[in-house]
PyMOL Python script that loads the backbone (N, CA, C, O; Angstrom):
from pymol import cmd

cmd.read_pdbstr("""\
ATOM      1  N   UNK A   1     231.816  79.547  40.337  1.00  0.00           N
ATOM      2  CA  UNK A   1     232.234  79.655  40.888  1.00  0.00           C
ATOM      3  C   UNK A   1     232.791  80.666  39.610  1.00  0.00           C
ATOM      4  O   UNK A   1     232.635  80.383  38.423  1.00  0.00           O
ATOM      5  N   UNK A   2     233.226  81.458  39.932  1.00  0.00           N
ATOM      6  CA  UNK A   2     232.792  82.724  38.960  1.00  0.00           C
ATOM      7  C   UNK A   2     234.995  83.054  38.027  1.00  0.00           C
ATOM      8  O   UNK A   2     236.124  82.845  38.469  1.00  0.00           O
ATOM      9  N   UNK A   3     234.409  83.657  36.592  1.00  0.00           N
ATOM     10  CA  UNK A   3     235.357  82.949  35.946  1.00  0.00           C
ATOM     11  C   UNK A   3     236.238  83.828  35.970  1.00  0.00           C
ATOM     12  O   UNK A   3     235.860  84.988  36.130  1.00  0.00           O
ATOM     13  N   UNK A   4     237.815  83.520  35.802  1.00  0.00           N
ATOM     14  CA  UNK A   4     238.823  84.120  35.301  1.00  0.00           C
ATOM     15  C   UNK A   4     239.571  85.606  35.031  1.00  0.00           C
ATOM     16  O   UNK A   4     240.661  85.426  34.488  1.00  0.00           O
ATOM     17  N   UNK A   5     239.422  86.306  35.148  1.00  0.00           N
ATOM     18  CA  UNK A   5     239.987  87.761  33.842  1.00  0.00           C
ATOM     19  C   UNK A   5     241.487  87.893  34.154  1.00  0.00           C
ATOM     20  O   UNK A   5     241.939  87.825  35.297  1.00  0.00           O
ATOM     21  N   UNK A   6     242.134  88.066  33.177  1.00  0.00           N
ATOM     22  CA  UNK A   6     243.468  88.322  32.627  1.00  0.00           C
ATOM     23  C   UNK A   6     242.746  89.985  33.209  1.00  0.00           C
ATOM     24  O   UNK A   6     241.558  90.243  33.401  1.00  0.00           O
ATOM     25  N   UNK A   7     244.004  90.935  33.384  1.00  0.00           N
ATOM     26  CA  UNK A   7     243.969  91.663  32.784  1.00  0.00           C
ATOM     27  C   UNK A   7     246.062  92.341  32.698  1.00  0.00           C
ATOM     28  O   UNK A   7     246.978  92.166  33.502  1.00  0.00           O
ATOM     29  N   UNK A   8     246.010  93.258  31.030  1.00  0.00           N
ATOM     30  CA  UNK A   8     247.086  92.619  29.993  1.00  0.00           C
ATOM     31  C   UNK A   8     247.253  94.121  30.096  1.00  0.00           C
ATOM     32  O   UNK A   8     246.421  94.800  30.698  1.00  0.00           O
ATOM     33  N   UNK A   9     248.503  94.734  29.416  1.00  0.00           N
ATOM     34  CA  UNK A   9     248.901  95.583  28.754  1.00  0.00           C
ATOM     35  C   UNK A   9     248.585  95.576  27.761  1.00  0.00           C
ATOM     36  O   UNK A   9     248.537  94.553  27.078  1.00  0.00           O
ATOM     37  N   UNK A  10     248.068  97.442  27.120  1.00  0.00           N
ATOM     38  CA  UNK A  10     247.694  96.760  25.415  1.00  0.00           C
ATOM     39  C   UNK A  10     248.548  98.781  24.663  1.00  0.00           C
ATOM     40  O   UNK A  10     248.157  99.916  24.938  1.00  0.00           O
ATOM     41  N   UNK A  11     249.345  98.473  24.036  1.00  0.00           N
ATOM     42  CA  UNK A  11     249.938  99.537  23.689  1.00  0.00           C
ATOM     43  C   UNK A  11     249.694  99.606  22.238  1.00  0.00           C
ATOM     44  O   UNK A  11     249.473  98.569  21.614  1.00  0.00           O
ATOM     45  N   UNK A  12     249.717 100.771  21.651  1.00  0.00           N
ATOM     46  CA  UNK A  12     248.559 100.423  19.894  1.00  0.00           C
ATOM     47  C   UNK A  12     250.187 101.732  19.294  1.00  0.00           C
ATOM     48  O   UNK A  12     250.749 102.509  20.066  1.00  0.00           O
ATOM     49  N   UNK A  13     250.445 101.597  18.168  1.00  0.00           N
ATOM     50  CA  UNK A  13     251.043 102.487  17.685  1.00  0.00           C
ATOM     51  C   UNK A  13     251.543 102.154  15.932  1.00  0.00           C
ATOM     52  O   UNK A  13     252.330 101.249  15.658  1.00  0.00           O
ATOM     53  N   UNK A  14     250.940 103.035  14.923  1.00  0.00           N
ATOM     54  CA  UNK A  14     250.922 102.846  14.292  1.00  0.00           C
ATOM     55  C   UNK A  14     252.666 102.920  12.740  1.00  0.00           C
ATOM     56  O   UNK A  14     253.591 103.672  12.432  1.00  0.00           O
ATOM     57  N   UNK A  15     252.239 101.958  12.438  1.00  0.00           N
ATOM     58  CA  UNK A  15     253.468 101.186  10.892  1.00  0.00           C
ATOM     59  C   UNK A  15     252.855 100.582  10.431  1.00  0.00           C
ATOM     60  O   UNK A  15     252.276  99.502  10.547  1.00  0.00           O
ATOM     61  N   UNK A  16     253.159 102.433   8.993  1.00  0.00           N
ATOM     62  CA  UNK A  16     252.405 102.480   7.389  1.00  0.00           C
ATOM     63  C   UNK A  16     251.594 103.198   7.772  1.00  0.00           C
ATOM     64  O   UNK A  16     251.461 104.376   8.105  1.00  0.00           O
ATOM     65  N   UNK A  17     251.097 102.391   7.691  1.00  0.00           N
ATOM     66  CA  UNK A  17     248.908 102.429   7.057  1.00  0.00           C
ATOM     67  C   UNK A  17     248.370 101.796   7.930  1.00  0.00           C
ATOM     68  O   UNK A  17     247.139 101.786   7.932  1.00  0.00           O
ATOM     69  N   UNK A  18     249.103 101.052   8.968  1.00  0.00           N
ATOM     70  CA  UNK A  18     248.102  99.890   9.933  1.00  0.00           C
ATOM     71  C   UNK A  18     248.866 100.501  11.131  1.00  0.00           C
ATOM     72  O   UNK A  18     249.937 101.087  11.288  1.00  0.00           O
ATOM     73  N   UNK A  19     247.716 100.055  11.992  1.00  0.00           N
ATOM     74  CA  UNK A  19     248.463 100.025  13.900  1.00  0.00           C
ATOM     75  C   UNK A  19     247.872  98.830  14.361  1.00  0.00           C
ATOM     76  O   UNK A  19     246.737  98.361  14.439  1.00  0.00           O
ATOM     77  N   UNK A  20     249.854  98.258  14.841  1.00  0.00           N
ATOM     78  CA  UNK A  20     249.624  97.993  15.283  1.00  0.00           C
ATOM     79  C   UNK A  20     249.392  97.798  17.164  1.00  0.00           C
ATOM     80  O   UNK A  20     249.883  98.614  17.945  1.00  0.00           O
ATOM     81  N   UNK A  21     248.426  96.368  17.711  1.00  0.00           N
ATOM     82  CA  UNK A  21     248.419  96.051  19.370  1.00  0.00           C
ATOM     83  C   UNK A  21     249.107  95.445  19.507  1.00  0.00           C
ATOM     84  O   UNK A  21     249.572  94.538  18.817  1.00  0.00           O
ATOM     85  N   UNK A  22     249.453  96.051  21.007  1.00  0.00           N
ATOM     86  CA  UNK A  22     251.003  94.870  21.501  1.00  0.00           C
ATOM     87  C   UNK A  22     251.118  95.069  22.920  1.00  0.00           C
ATOM     88  O   UNK A  22     251.433  95.906  23.766  1.00  0.00           O
ATOM     89  N   UNK A  23     250.547  93.426  22.705  1.00  0.00           N
ATOM     90  CA  UNK A  23     251.036  93.355  24.787  1.00  0.00           C
ATOM     91  C   UNK A  23     252.525  92.421  25.036  1.00  0.00           C
ATOM     92  O   UNK A  23     253.027  91.297  25.033  1.00  0.00           O
ATOM     93  N   UNK A  24     252.778  94.040  25.267  1.00  0.00           N
ATOM     94  CA  UNK A  24     254.744  92.791  26.238  1.00  0.00           C
ATOM     95  C   UNK A  24     254.326  92.408  26.978  1.00  0.00           C
ATOM     96  O   UNK A  24     255.168  92.685  27.832  1.00  0.00           O
ATOM     97  N   UNK A  25     253.432  91.797  27.581  1.00  0.00           N
ATOM     98  CA  UNK A  25     253.554  90.932  29.147  1.00  0.00           C
ATOM     99  C   UNK A  25     253.883  89.374  28.513  1.00  0.00           C
ATOM    100  O   UNK A  25     254.646  88.637  29.137  1.00  0.00           O
ATOM    101  N   UNK A  26     253.161  88.860  27.045  1.00  0.00           N
ATOM    102  CA  UNK A  26     252.712  87.667  26.539  1.00  0.00           C
ATOM    103  C   UNK A  26     253.562  88.529  25.612  1.00  0.00           C
ATOM    104  O   UNK A  26     254.630  87.922  25.687  1.00  0.00           O
ATOM    105  N   UNK A  27     253.781  89.568  24.772  1.00  0.00           N
ATOM    106  CA  UNK A  27     254.774  89.736  23.665  1.00  0.00           C
ATOM    107  C   UNK A  27     254.236  89.017  22.502  1.00  0.00           C
ATOM    108  O   UNK A  27     254.731  88.117  21.823  1.00  0.00           O
ATOM    109  N   UNK A  28     252.796  89.793  22.412  1.00  0.00           N
ATOM    110  CA  UNK A  28     252.145  89.185  21.565  1.00  0.00           C
ATOM    111  C   UNK A  28     251.793  90.449  20.474  1.00  0.00           C
ATOM    112  O   UNK A  28     252.028  91.579  20.902  1.00  0.00           O
ATOM    113  N   UNK A  29     251.271  90.336  19.156  1.00  0.00           N
ATOM    114  CA  UNK A  29     250.682  91.812  18.436  1.00  0.00           C
ATOM    115  C   UNK A  29     249.616  91.696  17.885  1.00  0.00           C
ATOM    116  O   UNK A  29     249.081  90.615  17.640  1.00  0.00           O
ATOM    117  N   UNK A  30     249.306  92.456  17.699  1.00  0.00           N
ATOM    118  CA  UNK A  30     248.133  91.799  15.963  1.00  0.00           C
ATOM    119  C   UNK A  30     248.102  93.477  15.743  1.00  0.00           C
ATOM    120  O   UNK A  30     248.424  94.459  16.413  1.00  0.00           O
ATOM    121  N   UNK A  31     247.633  93.269  14.661  1.00  0.00           N
ATOM    122  CA  UNK A  31     246.996  94.711  13.441  1.00  0.00           C
ATOM    123  C   UNK A  31     245.846  95.198  12.507  1.00  0.00           C
ATOM    124  O   UNK A  31     245.816  94.559  11.455  1.00  0.00           O
ATOM    125  N   UNK A  32     245.380  95.670  12.561  1.00  0.00           N
ATOM    126  CA  UNK A  32     244.138  96.662  11.427  1.00  0.00           C
ATOM    127  C   UNK A  32     244.362  97.969  11.118  1.00  0.00           C
ATOM    128  O   UNK A  32     244.990  98.578  11.984  1.00  0.00           O
ATOM    129  N   UNK A  33     244.169  98.346  10.529  1.00  0.00           N
ATOM    130  CA  UNK A  33     243.187  99.797   9.751  1.00  0.00           C
ATOM    131  C   UNK A  33     243.084 100.456  10.988  1.00  0.00           C
ATOM    132  O   UNK A  33     243.963 101.267  11.280  1.00  0.00           O
ATOM    133  N   UNK A  34     242.136 100.239  11.780  1.00  0.00           N
ATOM    134  CA  UNK A  34     241.836 101.225  12.620  1.00  0.00           C
ATOM    135  C   UNK A  34     242.471 100.873  13.134  1.00  0.00           C
ATOM    136  O   UNK A  34     242.946  99.812  12.730  1.00  0.00           O
ATOM    137  N   UNK A  35     243.196 101.654  14.893  1.00  0.00           N
ATOM    138  CA  UNK A  35     242.807 101.993  17.300  1.00  0.00           C
ATOM    139  C   UNK A  35     242.574 100.885  17.193  1.00  0.00           C
ATOM    140  O   UNK A  35     243.387  99.969  17.315  1.00  0.00           O
ATOM    141  N   UNK A  36     241.062 100.768  16.870  1.00  0.00           N
ATOM    142  CA  UNK A  36     239.875  99.833  17.549  1.00  0.00           C
ATOM    143  C   UNK A  36     239.998  98.492  17.065  1.00  0.00           C
ATOM    144  O   UNK A  36     240.054  97.510  17.804  1.00  0.00           O
ATOM    145  N   UNK A  37     240.040  98.463  15.822  1.00  0.00           N
ATOM    146  CA  UNK A  37     239.766  97.103  15.722  1.00  0.00           C
ATOM    147  C   UNK A  37     241.498  96.461  16.098  1.00  0.00           C
ATOM    148  O   UNK A  37     241.480  95.427  16.767  1.00  0.00           O
ATOM    149  N   UNK A  38     242.045  96.668  15.952  1.00  0.00           N
ATOM    150  CA  UNK A  38     243.370  96.676  15.463  1.00  0.00           C
ATOM    151  C   UNK A  38     243.975  95.783  17.213  1.00  0.00           C
ATOM    152  O   UNK A  38     244.762  94.843  17.320  1.00  0.00           O
ATOM    153  N   UNK A  39     242.920  96.862  18.801  1.00  0.00           N
ATOM    154  CA  UNK A  39     243.056  96.467  19.887  1.00  0.00           C
ATOM    155  C   UNK A  39     242.025  95.087  19.832  1.00  0.00           C
ATOM    156  O   UNK A  39     242.165  94.118  20.579  1.00  0.00           O
ATOM    157  N   UNK A  40     240.963  95.215  18.785  1.00  0.00           N
ATOM    158  CA  UNK A  40     239.845  93.778  18.976  1.00  0.00           C
ATOM    159  C   UNK A  40     240.925  92.525  18.633  1.00  0.00           C
ATOM    160  O   UNK A  40     241.259  91.432  19.091  1.00  0.00           O
ATOM    161  N   UNK A  41     241.227  93.390  17.568  1.00  0.00           N
ATOM    162  CA  UNK A  41     242.532  91.205  17.014  1.00  0.00           C
ATOM    163  C   UNK A  41     243.236  90.796  17.975  1.00  0.00           C
ATOM    164  O   UNK A  41     243.422  89.596  18.177  1.00  0.00           O
ATOM    165  N   UNK A  42     243.980  92.214  19.081  1.00  0.00           N
ATOM    166  CA  UNK A  42     245.072  91.851  19.964  1.00  0.00           C
ATOM    167  C   UNK A  42     244.087  90.767  21.046  1.00  0.00           C
ATOM    168  O   UNK A  42     244.459  89.608  21.226  1.00  0.00           O
ATOM    169  N   UNK A  43     242.960  91.251  21.636  1.00  0.00           N
ATOM    170  CA  UNK A  43     242.091  90.168  22.824  1.00  0.00           C
ATOM    171  C   UNK A  43     242.210  89.070  22.252  1.00  0.00           C
ATOM    172  O   UNK A  43     242.702  88.072  22.779  1.00  0.00           O
ATOM    173  N   UNK A  44     241.640  89.160  20.766  1.00  0.00           N
ATOM    174  CA  UNK A  44     240.688  87.901  20.459  1.00  0.00           C
ATOM    175  C   UNK A  44     242.298  86.864  19.842  1.00  0.00           C
ATOM    176  O   UNK A  44     242.183  85.639  19.847  1.00  0.00           O
ATOM    177  N   UNK A  45     243.655  87.493  19.366  1.00  0.00           N
ATOM    178  CA  UNK A  45     244.878  86.969  19.855  1.00  0.00           C
ATOM    179  C   UNK A  45     245.439  86.588  21.023  1.00  0.00           C
ATOM    180  O   UNK A  45     246.141  85.578  20.969  1.00  0.00           O
ATOM    181  N   UNK A  46     245.237  87.462  22.700  1.00  0.00           N
ATOM    182  CA  UNK A  46     245.353  86.950  23.073  1.00  0.00           C
ATOM    183  C   UNK A  46     244.418  85.964  23.853  1.00  0.00           C
ATOM    184  O   UNK A  46     244.681  85.475  24.952  1.00  0.00           O
ATOM    185  N   UNK A  47     243.404  85.771  23.193  1.00  0.00           N
ATOM    186  CA  UNK A  47     241.937  84.718  24.582  1.00  0.00           C
ATOM    187  C   UNK A  47     242.910  82.924  23.337  1.00  0.00           C
ATOM    188  O   UNK A  47     243.299  81.861  23.822  1.00  0.00           O
ATOM    189  N   UNK A  48     242.952  83.272  22.081  1.00  0.00           N
ATOM    190  CA  UNK A  48     242.980  82.216  21.026  1.00  0.00           C
ATOM    191  C   UNK A  48     245.144  81.788  21.877  1.00  0.00           C
ATOM    192  O   UNK A  48     245.527  80.978  21.033  1.00  0.00           O
ATOM    193  N   UNK A  49     245.550  81.842  22.219  1.00  0.00           N
ATOM    194  CA  UNK A  49     246.863  82.233  22.832  1.00  0.00           C
ATOM    195  C   UNK A  49     247.127  81.217  24.083  1.00  0.00           C
ATOM    196  O   UNK A  49     247.767  80.180  24.257  1.00  0.00           O
ATOM    197  N   UNK A  50     245.999  82.374  25.132  1.00  0.00           N
ATOM    198  CA  UNK A  50     245.940  80.839  26.343  1.00  0.00           C
ATOM    199  C   UNK A  50     244.675  80.065  25.873  1.00  0.00           C
ATOM    200  O   UNK A  50     244.165  79.615  26.899  1.00  0.00           O
ATOM    201  N   UNK A  51     243.992  79.730  24.870  1.00  0.00           N
ATOM    202  CA  UNK A  51     243.197  78.645  25.416  1.00  0.00           C
ATOM    203  C   UNK A  51     244.649  77.794  24.724  1.00  0.00           C
ATOM    204  O   UNK A  51     244.927  77.008  25.630  1.00  0.00           O
ATOM    205  N   UNK A  52     245.611  77.587  23.671  1.00  0.00           N
ATOM    206  CA  UNK A  52     245.480  77.291  22.874  1.00  0.00           C
ATOM    207  C   UNK A  52     247.524  76.501  24.446  1.00  0.00           C
ATOM    208  O   UNK A  52     248.092  75.445  24.722  1.00  0.00           O
ATOM    209  N   UNK A  53     247.587  77.447  24.680  1.00  0.00           N
ATOM    210  CA  UNK A  53     248.557  77.066  26.163  1.00  0.00           C
ATOM    211  C   UNK A  53     247.606  76.578  27.230  1.00  0.00           C
ATOM    212  O   UNK A  53     248.133  75.754  27.977  1.00  0.00           O
ATOM    213  N   UNK A  54     246.189  76.899  27.536  1.00  0.00           N
ATOM    214  CA  UNK A  54     245.742  75.147  27.982  1.00  0.00           C
ATOM    215  C   UNK A  54     245.822  74.650  27.558  1.00  0.00           C
ATOM    216  O   UNK A  54     246.490  73.784  28.122  1.00  0.00           O
ATOM    217  N   UNK A  55     245.547  74.346  26.500  1.00  0.00           N
ATOM    218  CA  UNK A  55     245.484  72.662  25.588  1.00  0.00           C
ATOM    219  C   UNK A  55     246.848  71.930  25.430  1.00  0.00           C
ATOM    220  O   UNK A  55     246.893  70.990  24.638  1.00  0.00           O
ATOM    221  N   UNK A  56     247.863  72.255  26.059  1.00  0.00           N
ATOM    222  CA  UNK A  56     248.872  72.448  25.917  1.00  0.00           C
ATOM    223  C   UNK A  56     249.431  71.865  27.287  1.00  0.00           C
ATOM    224  O   UNK A  56     250.397  71.106  27.371  1.00  0.00           O
ATOM    225  N   UNK A  57     248.921  72.183  27.994  1.00  0.00           N
ATOM    226  CA  UNK A  57     249.454  72.348  29.579  1.00  0.00           C
ATOM    227  C   UNK A  57     250.554  73.150  29.910  1.00  0.00           C
ATOM    228  O   UNK A  57     251.306  72.874  30.844  1.00  0.00           O
ATOM    229  N   UNK A  58     250.741  74.567  28.862  1.00  0.00           N
ATOM    230  CA  UNK A  58     251.627  75.607  29.300  1.00  0.00           C
ATOM    231  C   UNK A  58     251.301  76.723  29.947  1.00  0.00           C
ATOM    232  O   UNK A  58     251.765  77.685  30.560  1.00  0.00           O
ATOM    233  N   UNK A  59     250.528  76.325  29.650  1.00  0.00           N
ATOM    234  CA  UNK A  59     249.878  78.113  30.644  1.00  0.00           C
ATOM    235  C   UNK A  59     249.835  78.597  31.483  1.00  0.00           C
ATOM    236  O   UNK A  59     249.606  79.806  31.500  1.00  0.00           O
ATOM    237  N   UNK A  60     250.126  77.566  33.071  1.00  0.00           N
ATOM    238  CA  UNK A  60     250.603  78.044  34.118  1.00  0.00           C
ATOM    239  C   UNK A  60     251.710  78.634  34.096  1.00  0.00           C
ATOM    240  O   UNK A  60     251.690  79.826  34.404  1.00  0.00           O
ATOM    241  N   UNK A  61     252.843  78.094  33.780  1.00  0.00           N
ATOM    242  CA  UNK A  61     254.190  78.171  33.474  1.00  0.00           C
ATOM    243  C   UNK A  61     254.337  79.049  32.563  1.00  0.00           C
ATOM    244  O   UNK A  61     255.340  79.749  32.705  1.00  0.00           O
ATOM    245  N   UNK A  62     253.377  79.368  31.239  1.00  0.00           N
ATOM    246  CA  UNK A  62     253.814  80.585  30.198  1.00  0.00           C
ATOM    247  C   UNK A  62     253.161  82.085  31.246  1.00  0.00           C
ATOM    248  O   UNK A  62     253.813  83.103  31.012  1.00  0.00           O
ATOM    249  N   UNK A  63     252.307  82.227  32.029  1.00  0.00           N
ATOM    250  CA  UNK A  63     251.986  83.426  32.940  1.00  0.00           C
ATOM    251  C   UNK A  63     252.381  83.185  34.262  1.00  0.00           C
ATOM    252  O   UNK A  63     251.805  83.788  35.168  1.00  0.00           O
ATOM    253  N   UNK A  64     253.066  82.581  34.445  1.00  0.00           N
ATOM    254  CA  UNK A  64     254.188  82.997  35.775  1.00  0.00           C
ATOM    255  C   UNK A  64     255.346  83.134  35.435  1.00  0.00           C
ATOM    256  O   UNK A  64     256.308  83.377  36.162  1.00  0.00           O
ATOM    257  N   UNK A  65     255.320  82.965  34.154  1.00  0.00           N
ATOM    258  CA  UNK A  65     257.210  83.982  33.553  1.00  0.00           C
ATOM    259  C   UNK A  65     256.792  84.778  33.265  1.00  0.00           C
ATOM    260  O   UNK A  65     257.821  85.442  33.140  1.00  0.00           O
ATOM    261  N   UNK A  66     255.906  85.534  32.951  1.00  0.00           N
ATOM    262  CA  UNK A  66     255.734  86.269  32.175  1.00  0.00           C
ATOM    263  C   UNK A  66     254.791  87.445  33.317  1.00  0.00           C
ATOM    264  O   UNK A  66     253.976  88.318  33.018  1.00  0.00           O
ATOM    265  N   UNK A  67     255.293  87.031  34.616  1.00  0.00           N
ATOM    266  CA  UNK A  67     254.873  88.191  36.193  1.00  0.00           C
ATOM    267  C   UNK A  67     253.571  88.081  36.454  1.00  0.00           C
ATOM    268  O   UNK A  67     253.387  88.739  37.478  1.00  0.00           O
ATOM    269  N   UNK A  68     252.277  87.480  35.993  1.00  0.00           N
ATOM    270  CA  UNK A  68     251.240  87.267  36.073  1.00  0.00           C
ATOM    271  C   UNK A  68     250.551  86.858  37.495  1.00  0.00           C
ATOM    272  O   UNK A  68     250.663  85.642  37.650  1.00  0.00           O
ATOM    273  N   UNK A  69     249.958  87.407  38.446  1.00  0.00           N
ATOM    274  CA  UNK A  69     249.809  86.731  39.555  1.00  0.00           C
ATOM    275  C   UNK A  69     247.884  87.045  39.946  1.00  0.00           C
ATOM    276  O   UNK A  69     247.096  87.865  39.473  1.00  0.00           O
ATOM    277  N   UNK A  70     247.663  85.613  41.335  1.00  0.00           N
ATOM    278  CA  UNK A  70     246.217  85.955  41.007  1.00  0.00           C
ATOM    279  C   UNK A  70     246.223  86.817  42.085  1.00  0.00           C
ATOM    280  O   UNK A  70     246.991  86.975  43.034  1.00  0.00           O
ATOM    281  N   UNK A  71     245.095  87.392  41.692  1.00  0.00           N
ATOM    282  CA  UNK A  71     244.441  88.173  42.585  1.00  0.00           C
ATOM    283  C   UNK A  71     242.864  88.537  42.894  1.00  0.00           C
ATOM    284  O   UNK A  71     242.243  89.510  42.468  1.00  0.00           O
ATOM    285  N   UNK A  72     242.269  87.209  43.977  1.00  0.00           N
ATOM    286  CA  UNK A  72     240.353  87.177  43.572  1.00  0.00           C
ATOM    287  C   UNK A  72     240.178  86.215  42.508  1.00  0.00           C
ATOM    288  O   UNK A  72     240.532  85.038  42.580  1.00  0.00           O
ATOM    289  N   UNK A  73     239.411  86.964  41.157  1.00  0.00           N
ATOM    290  CA  UNK A  73     239.124  86.790  39.697  1.00  0.00           C
ATOM    291  C   UNK A  73     240.287  86.820  38.904  1.00  0.00           C
ATOM    292  O   UNK A  73     240.364  86.354  37.767  1.00  0.00           O
ATOM    293  N   UNK A  74     241.107  87.327  39.471  1.00  0.00           N
ATOM    294  CA  UNK A  74     241.930  88.247  38.487  1.00  0.00           C
ATOM    295  C   UNK A  74     242.835  87.984  37.957  1.00  0.00           C
ATOM    296  O   UNK A  74     243.585  87.848  38.924  1.00  0.00           O
ATOM    297  N   UNK A  75     243.633  87.712  36.817  1.00  0.00           N
ATOM    298  CA  UNK A  75     245.042  87.587  36.861  1.00  0.00           C
ATOM    299  C   UNK A  75     245.593  89.006  36.544  1.00  0.00           C
ATOM    300  O   UNK A  75     244.995  89.863  35.893  1.00  0.00           O
ATOM    301  N   UNK A  76     246.553  89.097  36.982  1.00  0.00           N
ATOM    302  CA  UNK A  76     247.294  90.111  36.514  1.00  0.00           C
ATOM    303  C   UNK A  76     248.675  90.508  36.762  1.00  0.00           C
ATOM    304  O   UNK A  76     249.369  90.380  37.771  1.00  0.00           O
ATOM    305  N   UNK A  77     249.042  91.266  35.061  1.00  0.00           N
ATOM    306  CA  UNK A  77     250.872  91.911  35.256  1.00  0.00           C
ATOM    307  C   UNK A  77     250.592  92.319  35.115  1.00  0.00           C
ATOM    308  O   UNK A  77     249.474  92.801  34.932  1.00  0.00           O
ATOM    309  N   UNK A  78     252.657  92.557  35.075  1.00  0.00           N
ATOM    310  CA  UNK A  78     253.217  93.569  35.990  1.00  0.00           C
ATOM    311  C   UNK A  78     253.317  95.019  35.406  1.00  0.00           C
ATOM    312  O   UNK A  78     253.781  95.576  34.411  1.00  0.00           O
ATOM    313  N   UNK A  79     252.399  95.441  36.945  1.00  0.00           N
ATOM    314  CA  UNK A  79     252.922  97.081  36.235  1.00  0.00           C
ATOM    315  C   UNK A  79     253.753  97.534  35.710  1.00  0.00           C
ATOM    316  O   UNK A  79     254.874  97.281  36.151  1.00  0.00           O
ATOM    317  N   UNK A  80     253.644  98.325  34.651  1.00  0.00           N
ATOM    318  CA  UNK A  80     254.956  99.745  34.303  1.00  0.00           C
ATOM    319  C   UNK A  80     255.024 100.651  34.563  1.00  0.00           C
ATOM    320  O   UNK A  80     254.127 101.453  34.303  1.00  0.00           O
ATOM    321  N   UNK A  81     256.439 101.076  35.394  1.00  0.00           N
ATOM    322  CA  UNK A  81     256.449 101.987  35.991  1.00  0.00           C
ATOM    323  C   UNK A  81     256.641 103.306  35.435  1.00  0.00           C
ATOM    324  O   UNK A  81     256.111 104.309  35.913  1.00  0.00           O
ATOM    325  N   UNK A  82     257.626 103.307  34.127  1.00  0.00           N
ATOM    326  CA  UNK A  82     257.811 104.131  33.417  1.00  0.00           C
ATOM    327  C   UNK A  82     258.322 103.574  32.213  1.00  0.00           C
ATOM    328  O   UNK A  82     259.062 102.603  32.056  1.00  0.00           O
ATOM    329  N   UNK A  83     257.530 104.761  30.953  1.00  0.00           N
ATOM    330  CA  UNK A  83     256.800 104.750  29.831  1.00  0.00           C
ATOM    331  C   UNK A  83     257.922 105.586  29.142  1.00  0.00           C
ATOM    332  O   UNK A  83     257.904 106.715  29.632  1.00  0.00           O
ATOM    333  N   UNK A  84     258.835 105.469  28.246  1.00  0.00           N
ATOM    334  CA  UNK A  84     259.936 106.667  28.366  1.00  0.00           C
ATOM    335  C   UNK A  84     260.400 106.753  26.679  1.00  0.00           C
ATOM    336  O   UNK A  84     260.945 105.725  26.278  1.00  0.00           O
ATOM    337  N   UNK A  85     260.229 107.940  25.593  1.00  0.00           N
ATOM    338  CA  UNK A  85     261.186 107.458  24.376  1.00  0.00           C
ATOM    339  C   UNK A  85     262.621 107.793  24.567  1.00  0.00           C
ATOM    340  O   UNK A  85     262.774 108.971  24.247  1.00  0.00           O
ATOM    341  N   UNK A  86     264.050 107.100  25.064  1.00  0.00           N
ATOM    342  CA  UNK A  86     264.823 106.656  24.827  1.00  0.00           C
ATOM    343  C   UNK A  86     266.315 107.455  23.159  1.00  0.00           C
ATOM    344  O   UNK A  86     266.503 106.578  22.316  1.00  0.00           O
ATOM    345  N   UNK A  87     267.030 108.662  22.891  1.00  0.00           N
ATOM    346  CA  UNK A  87     267.389 108.367  22.261  1.00  0.00           C
ATOM    347  C   UNK A  87     268.940 107.912  22.672  1.00  0.00           C
ATOM    348  O   UNK A  87     269.156 107.982  23.882  1.00  0.00           O
ATOM    349  N   UNK A  88     269.711 107.596  22.100  1.00  0.00           N
ATOM    350  CA  UNK A  88     270.763 106.833  21.820  1.00  0.00           C
ATOM    351  C   UNK A  88     271.893 106.722  20.673  1.00  0.00           C
ATOM    352  O   UNK A  88     272.094 105.793  19.892  1.00  0.00           O
ATOM    353  N   UNK A  89     272.675 108.146  20.831  1.00  0.00           N
ATOM    354  CA  UNK A  89     273.468 108.038  19.452  1.00  0.00           C
ATOM    355  C   UNK A  89     274.891 106.548  19.310  1.00  0.00           C
ATOM    356  O   UNK A  89     275.766 106.081  20.039  1.00  0.00           O
ATOM    357  N   UNK A  90     274.490 106.373  18.270  1.00  0.00           N
ATOM    358  CA  UNK A  90     274.823 105.067  17.049  1.00  0.00           C
ATOM    359  C   UNK A  90     276.395 105.543  16.381  1.00  0.00           C
ATOM    360  O   UNK A  90     276.432 106.759  16.565  1.00  0.00           O
ATOM    361  N   UNK A  91     277.519 105.169  15.786  1.00  0.00           N
ATOM    362  CA  UNK A  91     278.322 105.700  15.044  1.00  0.00           C
ATOM    363  C   UNK A  91     277.363 104.910  13.491  1.00  0.00           C
ATOM    364  O   UNK A  91     276.791 103.886  13.116  1.00  0.00           O
ATOM    365  N   UNK A  92     277.762 106.314  13.063  1.00  0.00           N
ATOM    366  CA  UNK A  92     277.418 106.234  10.960  1.00  0.00           C
ATOM    367  C   UNK A  92     277.675 104.329  11.384  1.00  0.00           C
ATOM    368  O   UNK A  92     276.862 103.764  12.116  1.00  0.00           O
ATOM    369  N   UNK A  93     278.675 103.711  10.897  1.00  0.00           N
ATOM    370  CA  UNK A  93     279.006 102.316  10.732  1.00  0.00           C
ATOM    371  C   UNK A  93     277.225 101.171  11.180  1.00  0.00           C
ATOM    372  O   UNK A  93     276.684 100.324  10.469  1.00  0.00           O
ATOM    373  N   UNK A  94     276.790 101.703  12.674  1.00  0.00           N
ATOM    374  CA  UNK A  94     275.879 101.250  13.055  1.00  0.00           C
ATOM    375  C   UNK A  94     274.317 102.141  12.399  1.00  0.00           C
ATOM    376  O   UNK A  94     273.300 101.527  12.073  1.00  0.00           O
ATOM    377  N   UNK A  95     274.432 103.291  12.343  1.00  0.00           N
ATOM    378  CA  UNK A  95     272.915 104.226  11.992  1.00  0.00           C
ATOM    379  C   UNK A  95     272.858 104.045  10.107  1.00  0.00           C
ATOM    380  O   UNK A  95     272.783 104.838   9.168  1.00  0.00           O
ATOM    381  N   UNK A  96     272.931 102.769  10.232  1.00  0.00           N
ATOM    382  CA  UNK A  96     272.499 102.468   8.444  1.00  0.00           C
ATOM    383  C   UNK A  96     271.153 101.641   8.427  1.00  0.00           C
ATOM    384  O   UNK A  96     271.029 100.470   8.783  1.00  0.00           O
ATOM    385  N   UNK A  97     270.277 102.390   7.997  1.00  0.00           N
ATOM    386  CA  UNK A  97     268.954 101.530   8.079  1.00  0.00           C
ATOM    387  C   UNK A  97     268.476 101.418   6.824  1.00  0.00           C
ATOM    388  O   UNK A  97     267.440 100.787   6.612  1.00  0.00           O
TER     389      UNK A  97
END
""", "prot")
cmd.dss("prot")
cmd.show_as("cartoon", "prot")
cmd.util.cbc("prot")
cmd.orient("prot")
């Protein structure tokens, strides 16, 4: 039996001096001082998360709720149709950060 692979989105952004890699399908993040290391850390975090979910018996439910479907030997998450920056004006009381 061939091993099943999972396909997920990875978004990397910079926060201060750190790079943060995030997968929106599973809402997991990891960080590092380089983009490459942040990406590697995210892959490891996803692997560990999925292993623990499988041990607890909740993997199928988590993947189903996240929108993953099985296609042959792959689990594929939902495809993003649009990613864009949006600007929304805030009142002065809400704009204090």
